N, C-alpha and C positions, 0 to 999 in steps of 0.2 A: 664563035671564036672562044678558045679556051682562056681561062684566066691567066694573066701574066704573073708569075711568081719569080723570085730570085733564081730558083732552080731552072725554070723554063728559059729565063734570060741567059743563064750560064750555058745551057745546052744549045741555045741559038748562037751564042758567042763561039762555041766550039763546033758548030754545025753537026751536032749529034742528034740522031733521030731514033735512038734506042733508049731503053730504060735500064740497061745492064749495069751502068755505073752510077745510078742515082744516089746511092748511099755515099759513095766516094766523093761525088760532086758536092753533095750537101756538106760533107765534112770539110772539103777544101774551101767552100764558100764561108763556112763558119770560122775556120782558121784565118781566112783573109780578113773578115770583118773584125775579128779580135786583134789581129796584127795591126790593122789600120787604126783601131781605137788606141792601142798603145803608142803607135807612131805619132798620132796627132795630139795625144795627151788628154783625150776626152772620149766619151762613149761614142761608138759608131751609131750614126743616125740613119735608121732604115727609111727609105723613101727619098733621101737626098740624092739627086741624080748624079752629082759628081762623085760622092762617096761610093755610090752603087757602081758606077763605072769603074772606079779604082778597084773595088772588090771583085768585079767580074774579070778585069784584066789580070789581077793577081791570082785568083783562083784558076783561071784558064791556063795561065803560065805554069802554075804548080802542077796542074793536071797533066799537061803535056811534057813537063820536065820532071819526071818522078824520081830519077836517079840522084843519089847523093854525091856521086862522083862521075866524072866523064873525062874523056880525052880532050873534049872541047871545053873551053872556058865558058862557064855559065854564070849569069848574074843571079843573085838571090831574089831581086825584084826587077821587073821590067822598067825601063827608063820612064815611060809615060806615067807610071803610078806615082812616082815622087813629084812630078810636075802637077798632077791633079791634086795631090794632098798638100802641097806647099802653102796655099792660103789658109788651110785649116789648122796648121800646127800652132800649138801654144808656144809663145816666145819664152825661152828660158835663158836668162842672162846671168843669174847668180847674184845680181845686184838687188838690194832691198831698198825700196823707196823710204825715205825718212820724213 
């Protein structure tokens, strides 16, 4: 059985059996992990199953929806990604404890 890497998981998520888009897929996965880190307010933790699932969903969505504009209304981020990341977000209130 081949080793499971984030790239092989993403290819499984997309049901891809070829290597033609590996560079693009790796780029989308890296961008998703960086986006998630900025969204939650801390570094992306590789190996965390929930964060990894969010990254896979986001990278797969970006891979399948590559156009910047469309006649169909597109979301920037699939709904499930926000739900997965909600418990990880740093609370920002603007209030300073005294």
